[in-house]
TORDREN-191128 format. One record per residue (C-alpha): x negated, y negated, z negated; residue in three letters; residue number from 0. Coordinates in steps of 0.02 Angstrom, whole numbers. Example, Ala and Ser with C-alpha at 12.3 -4.5 7.8 and 13.67 -1.06 7.14 Angstrom:
<sites>
{u = -615&v = 225&w = -390&res = ALA&n = 0}
{u = -684&v = 53&w = -357&res = SER&n = 1}
</sites>
This chain:
<sites>
{u = 362&v = 1610&w = -492&res = UNK&n = 0}
{u = 301&v = 1433&w = -476&res = UNK&n = 1}
{u = 123&v = 1388&w = -513&res = UNK&n = 2}
{u = 77&v = 1211&w = -554&res = UNK&n = 3}
{u = -95&v = 1151&w = -511&res = UNK&n = 4}
{u = -169&v = 1009&w = -607&res = UNK&n = 5}
{u = -277&v = 887&w = -509&res = UNK&n = 6}
{u = -412&v = 806&w = -611&res = UNK&n = 7}
{u = -538&v = 681&w = -552&res = UNK&n = 8}
{u = -721&v = 724&w = -561&res = UNK&n = 9}
{u = -772&v = 546&w = -597&res = UNK&n = 10}
{u = -714&v = 399&w = -699&res = UNK&n = 11}
{u = -751&v = 215&w = -704&res = UNK&n = 12}
{u = -739&v = 211&w = -893&res = UNK&n = 13}
{u = -889&v = 243&w = -1003&res = UNK&n = 14}
{u = -789&v = 331&w = -1142&res = UNK&n = 15}
{u = -912&v = 369&w = -1282&res = UNK&n = 16}
{u = -1064&v = 356&w = -1168&res = UNK&n = 17}
{u = -1160&v = 195&w = -1171&res = UNK&n = 18}
{u = -1104&v = 65&w = -1045&res = UNK&n = 19}
{u = -1279&v = -3&w = -1019&res = UNK&n = 20}
{u = -1361&v = 16&w = -851&res = UNK&n = 21}
{u = -1530&v = 94&w = -830&res = UNK&n = 22}
{u = -1668&v = 8&w = -730&res = UNK&n = 23}
{u = -1667&v = 153&w = -606&res = UNK&n = 24}
{u = -1481&v = 126&w = -575&res = UNK&n = 25}
{u = -1508&v = -58&w = -539&res = UNK&n = 26}
{u = -1652&v = -20&w = -420&res = UNK&n = 27}
{u = -1544&v = 106&w = -326&res = UNK&n = 28}
{u = -1401&v = -19&w = -315&res = UNK&n = 29}
{u = -1517&v = -155&w = -252&res = UNK&n = 30}
{u = -1589&v = -40&w = -119&res = UNK&n = 31}
{u = -1413&v = 11&w = -65&res = UNK&n = 32}
{u = -1353&v = -169&w = -51&res = UNK&n = 33}
{u = -1507&v = -221&w = 47&res = UNK&n = 34}
{u = -1477&v = -77&w = 169&res = UNK&n = 35}
{u = -1293&v = -120&w = 188&res = UNK&n = 36}
{u = -1328&v = -302&w = 227&res = UNK&n = 37}
{u = -1448&v = -265&w = 370&res = UNK&n = 38}
{u = -1377&v = -279&w = 546&res = UNK&n = 39}
{u = -1343&v = -108&w = 620&res = UNK&n = 40}
{u = -1374&v = -80&w = 804&res = UNK&n = 41}
{u = -1405&v = -190&w = 954&res = UNK&n = 42}
{u = -1224&v = -242&w = 971&res = UNK&n = 43}
{u = -1211&v = -314&w = 794&res = UNK&n = 44}
{u = -1210&v = -494&w = 855&res = UNK&n = 45}
{u = -1072&v = -461&w = 982&res = UNK&n = 46}
{u = -970&v = -365&w = 854&res = UNK&n = 47}
{u = -985&v = -509&w = 730&res = UNK&n = 48}
{u = -943&v = -639&w = 864&res = UNK&n = 49}
{u = -790&v = -539&w = 918&res = UNK&n = 50}
{u = -733&v = -524&w = 739&res = UNK&n = 51}
{u = -755&v = -711&w = 712&res = UNK&n = 52}
{u = -660&v = -753&w = 871&res = UNK&n = 53}
{u = -520&v = -634&w = 822&res = UNK&n = 54}
{u = -505&v = -712&w = 651&res = UNK&n = 55}
{u = -501&v = -886&w = 729&res = UNK&n = 56}
{u = -363&v = -840&w = 850&res = UNK&n = 57}
{u = -266&v = -751&w = 714&res = UNK&n = 58}
{u = -273&v = -908&w = 606&res = UNK&n = 59}
{u = -220&v = -1018&w = 752&res = UNK&n = 60}
{u = -92&v = -902&w = 831&res = UNK&n = 61}
{u = 37&v = -1035&w = 878&res = UNK&n = 62}
{u = -93&v = -1153&w = 948&res = UNK&n = 63}
{u = -173&v = -1012&w = 1048&res = UNK&n = 64}
{u = -4&v = -959&w = 1118&res = UNK&n = 65}
{u = 37&v = -1138&w = 1171&res = UNK&n = 66}
{u = -133&v = -1161&w = 1254&res = UNK&n = 67}
{u = -117&v = -995&w = 1346&res = UNK&n = 68}
{u = 58&v = -1040&w = 1406&res = UNK&n = 69}
{u = -2&v = -1210&w = 1467&res = UNK&n = 70}
{u = -147&v = -1129&w = 1560&res = UNK&n = 71}
{u = -30&v = -1002&w = 1640&res = UNK&n = 72}
{u = 87&v = -1144&w = 1691&res = UNK&n = 73}
{u = -55&v = -1244&w = 1765&res = UNK&n = 74}
{u = -123&v = -1094&w = 1859&res = UNK&n = 75}
{u = 50&v = -1051&w = 1928&res = UNK&n = 76}
{u = 71&v = -1229&w = 1990&res = UNK&n = 77}
{u = -101&v = -1229&w = 2072&res = UNK&n = 78}
{u = -73&v = -1069&w = 2171&res = UNK&n = 79}
</sites>
């Protein structure tokens, strides 16, 4: 005998027949959450952000970075 389970979500993004207006308490909670999320977390936040920025730069300039690295390796191999 096969049993079928039905998965239902416990939440929805639709308001259905409920009002779609926000309450002032909801907006205050959202503001507090966003302020908390935007604060730097930990002592290494600056280094993490700098590493992310450098990674995004090198990802956007992949060919240029590869050419520069190959030229540096060539120059170093000729020097030693």
